[in-house]
Phi, psi and omega in degrees: 000132182283334181280122185250331180217149173204123180221141173234142174232140179273137180224140180208150177194132173267155182306325184270354179289142179289333181208165180277153175256128182239119177256112186279147168286144179277332185220158170286164173293138178275091184281359177279339178272116184302321182297322180277317184302328181303316182292319180290320178297318180295318179294315179299318179297319180294318180292321177296322178295321177301314180297317183296318187279345180289143174273338181274088179225150174234151184234138182187207184219178173284136176293133184298338183259356178249097195252352190301304183293318178303317180294322179297319179293321178297322177297319178295316180297329180268011179063027176270351172205160181279168179295318181294325176295320177301312183294324179295318182292320177294317178299318180294321180295321178293318178299319178296324180293335179280343181303140176059029171244166177263018180281155179234147177210148177209141179130218186222152169256119180254131179239130172212157182229137178231150177248116178256175182297324185251352183195157170256139185225137177250131181241144173226129180227149170263115182260142176244153179254159177226141180267146176208191181239137177237160178259125181280173181298330180269014177072013173271162181258147176208163180282144174224154179236143182214164181292131180259088184297330182291343178240033176300140180280217183293157176219142180230136173236124175251116175281099185298324182295312179295321181296314181292326179283343179055042181235023182218137181263014180212044183285350175251129174243127179246122183250129184263135174271186181282132177066192177054036183301317178301321180294318181291322177295324179296319180292321177300317179293323182297319182273354178084029180286135174223136183290142171236348179236135171255092187296326179294315180294318180296318180295320179298317179295319179296316181293332174296321177295315179299317181295317178300316181293323182299334180287348177273352182265163174302144183308323183289343181259344189302303184292321180300320180297312180299319181296321180290324176297315180296317179302316180297314181297320179295318180296318178298317181294321179294334177271355181078022182249146177285164175267107176273124189300320179297319180291325177297316179298319178297319179296315181296331179294335178274347183259330182228182178302144185300321184299311177302321180295318179296318179296323180296316178301317179296321181298316179298315181299318180296321178293325177297318180298319178299319180295318180296324180293338179275353179293160180309124178062014179066028184279155175284164177304318180299318180293321178298315180297319180297330179274003178079028180294156177303144182303323181295321179296318179296315181298321179298326183282331186285291177049051173268354180210168183225134167261106190284154173261118187297323181295319179294322179298313181298318182291344182287325182244002180212131177261140179207154178183159180202157168224195185290343184252339186212148176225126183232141175205128180205156180292140179298338180295336180292331175290318182293327181272002180064022174282336171229132184241130178249126177262107185296323184293321182262344182077017182266147179241124181248124180262113183268338180235099183275135177306141186303318183295322178290322180300319179297319180297318181295319181291330181279000000 
């Protein structure tokens, strides 16, 4: 079984309360009992899926000057404290951070650890409950409460293997739930999370390369090529996997003629070299690491893969916008085909091909 630990603690605080209330679990989940382990394994799997499918994620490391949580995890890893003691201390630190704020929280903090073939991972999630009605054995109705996975709060994943090896600039993943941004930022600050990747900026730079390359293709192939690149990147992101440029080129070779795919791979490599030449003193990633350069600087120089930003991907092949009076969304190919014309000087948009359903409404 990959799941090795699972603990939940209840946490609550009203906006006017001076401090949060934390109700600790007395014991870890007994994962040796199959009847019990099934529920915990299922819950862990569901929470991991929530994290993977979210577009709102940040990637980073522990801040070098915020050491409390990092030190607690190191103590657990060195067997100087138990897993449940670790979770209690992290929960208590978060509760203390909520003191004397007007923030509110309700639900549970779930901690679990899994061992995979290539890495050990520690997860922390804010769980919320939902009320419903159940039918009892005597056919009467009563209220019941259950975990509302669709409204899971923040989630954190620490890749323990990468962190201990000190060879990754994104061993922490922070996943944002709906709303409660101040609360989620407070937890990020509490554990010492600091960003090392700007996924929106990286994706934008990558898409510029894709766009430049698409202009070297025949006009009839240009948009299709861009759309297939975006589809691949979106699928990788939905699976929680990065876009490795070599693998992307191999995939594109199965979708389009081999030569364009091969040329695209070469194009990406050349752009990487240009980026490396802009690094301090024109050093390679390996040389930068050997000189003790900051992890972010090393990561910027490598760029053999991309963690895409889903919003940027969507905007690359589709334009959309709305205000209180109008909502517009259309494929970027319509601009290229002159079915929609944009006048930059006046800011006007002319629709030459109106959707049939809209046309009927207008005529009536």
